[in-house]
MARLUM-525628 format. One line per field, with one value per residue (C-alpha): residue number from 1; y, z, x. Coordinates in nm, 2 decimals, padded with zeros to 4 digits. Last residue first. Layout:
// MARLUM-525628
resi = (NUM:...);
yy = (Y:...);
zz = (Z:...);
xx = (X:...);
// end
This chain:
// MARLUM-525628
resi = (467:466:465:464:463:462:461:460:459:458:457:456:455:454:453:452:451:450:449:448:447:446:445:444:443:442:441:440:439:438:437:436:435:434:433:432:431:430:429:428:427:426:425:424:423:422:421:420:419:418:417:416:415:414:413:412:411:410:409:408:407:406:405:404:403:402:401:400:399:398:397:396:395:394:393:392:391:390:389:388:387:386:385:384:383:382:381:380:379:378:377:376:375:374:373:372:371:370:369:368:367:366:365:364:363:362:361:360:359:358:357:356:355:354:353:352:351:350:349:348:347:346:345:344:343:342:341:340:339:338:337:336:335:334:333:332:331:330:329:328:327:326:325:324:323:322:321:320:319:318:317:316:315:314:313:312:311:310:309:308:307:306:305:304:303:302:301:300:299:298:297:296:295:294:293:292:291:290:289:288:287:286:285:284:283:282:281:280:279:278:277:276:275:274:273:272:271:270:269:268:267:266:265:264:263:262:261:260:259:258:257:256:255:254:253:252:251:250:249:248:247:246:245:244:243:242:241:240:239:238:237:236:235:234:233:232:231:230:229:228:227:226:225:224:223:222:221:220:219:218:217:216:215:214:213:212:211:210:209:208:207:206:205:204:203:202:201:200:199:198:197:196:195:194:193:192:191:190:189:188:187:186:185:184:183:182:181:180:179:178:177:176:175:174:173:172:171:170:169:168:167:166:165:164:163:162:161:160:159:158:157:156:155:154:153:152:151:150:149:148:147:146:145:144:143:142:141:140:139:138:137:136:135:134:133:132:131:130:129:128:127:126:125:124:123:122:121:120:119:118:117:116:115:114:113:112:111:110:109:108:107:106:105:104:103:102:101:100:99:98:97:96:95:94:93:92:91:90:89:88:87:86:85:84:83:82:81:80:79:78:77:76:75:74:73:72:71:70:69:68:67:66:65:64:63:62:61:60:59:58:57:56:55:54:53:52:51:50:49:48:47:46:45:44:43:42:41:40:39:38:37:36:35:34:33:32:31:30:29:28:27:26:25:24:23:22:21:20:19:18:17:16:15:14:13:12:11:10:9:8:7:6:5:4:3:2:1);
yy = (09.23:09.07:08.87:09.00:09.21:08.90:08.69:08.98:09.03:08.66:08.64:08.95:08.77:08.88:08.93:08.96:09.27:09.21:09.12:09.27:09.63:09.61:09.47:09.79:10.01:09.84:09.85:09.54:09.53:09.27:09.34:09.37:09.42:09.67:09.84:10.15:09.94:09.80:09.79:09.56:09.69:09.44:09.41:09.12:08.89:08.57:08.46:08.77:09.09:09.28:09.60:09.77:09.91:10.11:10.29:10.24:10.24:10.35:10.67:10.71:10.69:10.53:10.69:10.39:10.36:10.67:10.71:10.93:10.62:10.56:10.31:10.42:10.06:10.20:10.34:10.01:09.85:10.10:10.04:09.66:09.69:09.93:09.71:09.41:09.61:09.71:09.35:09.23:08.89:08.71:08.82:09.05:08.78:08.95:08.86:09.19:09.38:09.16:09.31:09.66:09.53:09.34:09.64:09.86:09.59:09.56:09.93:09.94:09.66:09.84:10.14:09.91:09.76:10.11:10.19:09.87:09.98:10.33:10.17:09.96:10.26:10.51:10.42:10.74:10.61:10.23:10.20:10.23:10.09:09.75:09.62:09.35:09.61:09.81:09.51:09.41:09.77:09.81:09.99:10.29:10.24:10.45:10.16:10.26:09.91:09.65:09.58:09.29:09.15:08.87:09.15:09.33:09.01:08.95:09.31:09.27:08.97:09.18:09.46:09.21:09.08:09.43:09.52:09.24:09.43:09.37:08.99:09.01:09.16:08.91:08.62:08.74:08.76:08.43:08.25:08.43:08.32:07.96:07.91:07.91:08.12:08.46:08.41:08.04:08.08:08.36:08.15:07.85:08.07:08.19:07.84:07.72:08.00:08.34:08.63:08.65:08.66:08.68:08.67:08.47:08.26:08.20:08.05:07.78:07.73:07.69:07.44:07.22:07.24:07.13:07.40:07.43:07.75:07.92:07.87:07.90:08.14:08.28:08.65:08.64:08.39:08.59:08.90:08.70:08.58:08.94:09.06:08.77:08.82:09.20:09.12:08.89:09.16:09.42:09.18:09.14:09.51:09.84:09.68:09.88:10.04:10.37:10.27:10.23:10.07:09.83:09.75:09.67:09.44:09.26:09.21:09.10:08.85:08.70:08.65:08.50:08.23:08.17:07.84:07.69:07.80:07.58:07.65:07.41:07.22:06.97:06.59:06.41:06.33:06.06:05.79:05.63:05.66:05.51:05.23:05.15:05.17:04.94:04.68:04.71:04.64:04.35:04.21:04.22:04.04:03.76:03.63:03.32:03.30:02.99:02.67:02.38:02.56:02.82:02.55:02.34:02.64:02.72:02.36:02.37:02.70:03.03:03.24:03.58:03.89:04.17:04.31:04.68:04.68:04.89:04.68:04.36:04.49:04.59:04.25:04.04:04.24:04.29:03.91:03.88:04.14:04.50:04.66:04.77:04.91:05.13:05.27:05.34:05.53:05.73:05.81:05.94:06.16:06.30:06.37:06.55:06.77:06.85:06.94:07.17:07.35:07.41:07.54:07.76:07.98:07.94:08.12:08.39:08.52:08.47:08.72:09.00:09.34:09.22:08.99:09.26:09.51:09.26:09.23:09.60:09.71:09.83:09.48:09.48:09.81:09.71:09.39:09.57:09.86:09.75:09.51:09.28:09.30:09.35:09.03:08.81:08.95:08.92:08.57:08.44:08.62:08.45:08.11:08.09:07.90:07.70:07.57:07.63:07.35:07.50:07.81:08.06:07.89:08.19:08.04:07.99:08.34:08.51:08.32:08.40:08.76:08.77:08.58:08.81:08.89:08.73:08.47:08.40:08.35:08.09:07.92:07.90:07.76:07.49:07.40:07.39:07.16:06.93:06.91:06.82:06.56:06.40:06.38:06.22:05.96:05.90:05.87:05.64:05.42:05.42:05.29:05.04:04.90:04.87:04.66:04.44:04.38:04.27:04.04:03.89:03.83:03.65:03.44:03.35:03.25:03.04:02.88:02.79:02.64:02.43:02.33:02.19:02.01:01.84:01.76:01.61:01.40:01.26:01.18:01.00:00.80:00.70:00.60:00.26:00.16:00.24:00.00);
zz = (-02.13:-02.46:-02.44:-02.64:-02.34:-02.13:-02.39:-02.47:-02.10:-02.05:-02.34:-02.21:-01.88:-01.57:-01.22:-00.94:-00.72:-00.36:-00.09:00.13:00.01:-00.31:-00.13:00.07:-00.23:-00.45:-00.81:-00.76:-00.94:-01.21:-01.31:-01.63:-01.65:-01.88:-01.60:-01.63:-01.49:-01.71:-01.53:-01.60:-01.35:-01.16:-01.04:-00.80:-00.89:-00.78:-01.14:-01.18:-01.35:-01.61:-01.68:-01.94:-02.03:-01.71:-01.76:-01.87:-02.25:-02.17:-02.37:-02.49:-02.14:-02.18:-02.08:-02.16:-01.81:-01.62:-01.36:-01.05:-00.84:-00.84:-00.98:-01.02:-00.96:-00.67:-00.53:-00.57:-00.37:-00.09:-00.07:-00.06:00.22:00.42:00.38:00.50:00.80:00.88:00.84:01.10:00.99:00.67:00.31:00.22:00.08:-00.16:-00.52:-00.61:-00.47:-00.68:-01.00:-00.90:-00.82:-01.14:-01.35:-01.19:-01.23:-01.60:-01.65:-01.49:-01.72:-02.02:-01.94:-01.89:-02.24:-02.39:-02.21:-02.36:-02.71:-02.65:-02.54:-02.85:-03.09:-03.24:-03.12:-03.11:-03.34:-03.34:-03.08:-03.28:-03.60:-03.45:-03.24:-03.49:-03.77:-03.57:-03.54:-03.91:-04.01:-03.86:-03.53:-03.56:-03.37:-03.06:-02.92:-02.56:-02.47:-02.75:-03.11:-03.29:-03.49:-03.23:-02.97:-03.19:-03.24:-02.86:-02.80:-03.07:-02.88:-02.57:-02.76:-02.91:-02.57:-02.43:-02.74:-02.65:-02.34:-02.26:-02.31:-02.05:-01.80:-01.87:-01.84:-01.50:-01.37:-01.54:-01.34:-01.03:-01.07:-01.16:-00.84:-00.73:-01.02:-00.89:-00.52:-00.54:-00.85:-00.69:-00.37:-00.58:-00.76:-00.43:-00.29:-00.60:-00.59:-00.75:-00.51:-00.55:-00.93:-01.08:-01.46:-01.48:-01.16:-01.24:-01.58:-01.43:-01.12:-01.33:-01.55:-01.26:-01.11:-01.44:-01.64:-01.65:-01.43:-01.68:-01.97:-02.29:-02.59:-02.49:-02.50:-02.38:-02.11:-01.99:-01.97:-01.77:-01.53:-01.47:-01.40:-01.17:-00.97:-00.94:-00.82:-00.56:-00.45:-00.43:-00.22:00.02:00.08:00.00:-00.23:-00.19:-00.50:-00.35:-00.36:00.01:00.06:-00.23:-00.07:00.26:00.08:-00.06:00.28:00.43:00.14:00.20:00.57:00.47:00.28:-00.07:-00.09:00.22:00.58:00.72:00.41:00.12:-00.07:-00.26:-00.24:-00.54:-00.49:-00.25:-00.09:00.07:-00.25:-00.46:-00.22:-00.22:-00.60:-00.65:-00.40:-00.56:-00.90:-00.78:-00.59:-00.90:-01.09:-00.84:-00.56:-00.37:-00.01:00.04:-00.16:00.08:00.39:00.20:-00.01:00.30:00.47:00.16:00.15:00.51:00.46:00.56:00.84:00.69:00.71:00.54:00.20:00.18:-00.15:-00.01:00.31:00.12:-00.12:00.18:00.34:00.02:-00.13:00.21:00.25:-00.09:-00.02:-00.11:00.19:00.38:00.06:00.00:00.36:00.35:00.02:00.14:00.46:00.26:00.06:00.37:00.53:00.21:00.21:00.58:00.52:00.23:00.44:00.72:00.48:00.29:00.59:00.79:01.10:00.88:00.72:01.05:01.21:00.96:01.13:01.36:01.11:00.84:01.06:01.09:00.71:00.66:00.37:00.05:-00.10:-00.05:-00.23:-00.50:-00.57:-00.56:-00.80:-01.08:-00.96:-01.23:-01.48:-01.21:-01.03:-01.34:-01.49:-01.17:-01.09:-01.45:-01.47:-01.14:-01.24:-01.60:-01.52:-01.26:-01.52:-01.42:-01.35:-01.01:-00.88:-00.94:-00.73:-00.51:-00.20:-00.39:-00.54:-00.21:-00.02:-00.29:-00.27:00.11:00.09:-00.15:-00.52:-00.64:-00.39:-00.29:-00.65:-00.71:-00.37:-00.44:-00.79:-00.64:-00.39:-00.66:-00.87:-00.57:-00.50:-00.86:-00.87:-00.56:-00.71:-01.03:-00.81:-00.60:-00.91:-01.08:-00.76:-00.74:-01.09:-01.07:-00.73:-00.86:-01.16:-00.97:-00.68:-00.91:-01.11:-00.80:-00.65:-00.97:-00.96:-00.60:-00.67:-00.96:-00.75:-00.49:-00.77:-00.90:-00.56:-00.47:-00.81:-00.74:-00.39:-00.52:-00.78:-00.51:-00.29:-00.58:-00.67:-00.31:-00.25:-00.42:-00.22:00.10:00.00);
xx = (-04.94:-04.86:-04.54:-04.24:-04.12:-04.09:-03.90:-03.66:-03.59:-03.53:-03.29:-03.10:-03.05:-03.24:-03.10:-03.35:-03.33:-03.21:-03.47:-03.73:-03.67:-03.87:-04.17:-04.20:-04.14:-04.40:-04.28:-04.07:-03.73:-03.64:-03.28:-03.09:-02.71:-02.54:-02.33:-02.55:-02.84:-03.12:-03.45:-03.75:-04.00:-04.22:-04.58:-04.63:-04.93:-04.78:-04.74:-04.52:-04.65:-04.46:-04.28:-04.07:-03.73:-03.68:-03.34:-02.99:-02.91:-02.55:-02.53:-02.89:-03.04:-03.38:-03.72:-03.94:-04.08:-04.00:-03.73:-03.81:-03.86:-03.48:-03.23:-02.86:-02.73:-02.53:-02.86:-03.03:-02.75:-02.77:-03.15:-03.09:-02.84:-03.07:-03.37:-03.17:-03.05:-03.41:-03.52:-03.26:-03.13:-03.22:-03.14:-02.85:-02.62:-02.39:-02.42:-02.58:-02.28:-02.06:-02.21:-02.10:-01.75:-01.74:-01.83:-01.57:-01.30:-01.39:-01.37:-01.03:-00.91:-01.05:-00.84:-00.54:-00.59:-00.60:-00.27:-00.12:-00.22:-00.08:00.25:00.27:00.25:00.00:-00.35:-00.55:-00.82:-00.82:-01.10:-01.42:-01.26:-01.16:-00.88:-00.78:-00.77:-00.51:-00.28:-00.29:-00.28:00.07:00.14:00.38:00.71:00.76:00.98:00.89:00.76:00.79:00.68:00.85:00.57:00.51:00.47:00.21:00.02:00.00:-00.10:-00.37:-00.51:-00.54:-00.71:-00.96:-01.05:-01.09:-01.31:-01.55:-01.64:-02.01:-01.96:-01.68:-01.91:-02.18:-01.94:-01.82:-02.18:-02.27:-02.00:-02.11:-02.47:-02.37:-02.18:-01.82:-01.69:-01.59:-01.50:-01.43:-01.21:-01.01:-00.97:-00.85:-00.60:-00.46:-00.43:-00.25:00.01:00.06:00.10:00.48:00.46:00.11:00.16:00.49:00.47:00.11:00.19:00.42:00.22:-00.10:00.09:00.19:-00.16:-00.31:-00.49:-00.87:-00.86:-00.63:-00.87:-00.67:-00.68:-00.34:-00.41:-00.77:-00.70:-00.40:-00.62:-00.88:-00.61:-00.49:-00.84:-00.92:-00.60:-00.65:-01.01:-00.86:-00.62:-00.90:-01.11:-00.81:-00.83:-00.67:-00.41:-00.09:00.06:00.18:00.55:00.60:00.26:00.33:00.66:00.50:00.25:00.55:00.69:00.36:00.30:00.64:00.56:00.22:00.41:00.27:00.44:00.27:00.26:00.53:00.75:00.74:01.01:00.80:00.77:00.64:00.27:00.16:00.38:00.07:-00.14:00.14:00.18:-00.19:-00.22:00.08:-00.07:-00.42:-00.27:-00.08:-00.37:-00.58:-00.30:-00.32:-00.09:-00.23:-00.11:00.12:00.12:00.06:-00.05:-00.26:-00.42:-00.50:-00.65:-00.85:-00.98:-01.09:-01.26:-01.10:-01.24:-01.29:-01.07:-01.25:-01.15:-01.14:-00.96:-00.67:-00.66:-00.65:-00.38:-00.17:-00.18:-00.14:00.15:00.31:00.34:00.51:00.78:00.87:00.70:01.01:01.17:00.86:00.86:01.23:01.20:00.91:01.09:01.39:01.16:01.00:01.34:01.46:01.15:01.19:01.55:01.46:01.20:01.45:01.71:01.45:01.37:01.04:01.17:01.33:01.01:00.83:01.06:00.96:01.02:01.31:01.48:01.43:01.61:01.90:01.92:01.94:01.71:01.86:01.83:01.46:01.39:01.64:01.44:01.10:01.20:00.97:00.71:00.57:00.85:01.11:01.00:01.00:01.32:01.52:01.39:01.46:01.80:01.91:01.78:01.92:02.24:02.06:01.82:01.46:01.21:01.12:01.30:01.02:00.76:00.66:00.82:01.15:01.16:01.06:01.33:01.59:01.49:01.53:01.87:02.05:02.03:02.36:02.46:02.10:01.99:02.26:02.20:01.82:01.88:02.11:01.84:01.57:01.79:01.86:01.48:01.41:01.69:01.55:01.21:01.34:01.52:01.21:00.98:01.23:01.25:00.87:00.82:01.11:00.99:00.63:00.74:01.00:00.76:00.48:00.70:00.86:00.52:00.41:00.73:00.67:00.31:00.43:00.70:00.44:00.23:00.52:00.63:00.29:00.27:00.61:00.50:00.18:00.36:00.59:00.29:00.12:00.44:00.49:00.13:00.15:00.46:00.28:00.00);
// end
């Protein structure tokens, strides 16, 4: 009997070894694939950190430590060759804020330590050490988990699989062959490790790239040079306006760009202030809901010439025109602006000045429209009435206006009236900013809530109906 079982047992052992070897081979393939991916990511990450550190040293040696700190925290030292780093920082800052570098360099370093202690507490050296430590920890974590047991354990956690009591057959299989390793587990293992490691490590101060200490120093310069933003709202509006200009000139949507591309573009058009958190705040303020999106779209729709002027600036630059060149603009550029605005355009500077005039007009329109977006409902009725009354005054609405008496210059005035399904009589009023509003005729009802915004299509539809 025993002699009969020997061949069977020998065959089983061979099969057992074959399956176990297959599991080991699969584990080896998974570990090799994941290890190569993460090792490349870590090596590339280390090179990026080293490049940024080299760029920082180069800028510090030429422009000084404060400028190097501002450049690093503003994202100017990323993906720039060290040989070009100093010129890149100098050109970027001087283009946006003429005189800022000299203003900082003229300050005594000890005085800066007293007036801006946070600036020095979150210095680059500490941030760089944190980044290197984080990268080292990621490498160690990955190396520790490059084994078959980790593949099964980590993949189960990632897939959310619960530990169940194995059946008798499963127990036997695990005893004979080990834990089975599948392609699904390999994918889960890789995904789990990638998630744990996260995005490539960046050199960041304790308060993020747009460090508040940097902001305060730049704000001090604005105050010194008479360019200070009066409020945070003014800064956000400046950000929106700058981004809208870039959209018009590039033909792209800044807010649809990847984080990496936003940082790249932002460091050029919004140096120092530009960072992902700032862009997110600008987006939330002006595009967080459909009303605000429409509000910005309406203002841009009223100013097609601003878009044309920005596109004309791009064309002029491509044709070799620059600041202070005094060269006459060619017909190709002037035709792009349009007949209404080409008069008075002589050279590149006059084109830029026209764009700035449109920029101020856009800011004014947005500020007026934002007043409508403010929440004036709820709370003290007297306060609500006061807020609504102030808003109507800003919109130039008054009971002295007569239906059909329209201002020829801006087409403002009461264009008609209608009755709501609830029986409330309403005026259709066009404000000087070009936006339409439905305003109750009854003064008491009028002050209960802000006027309702109407689109041009809605106005046409209402006025077309027989009353």
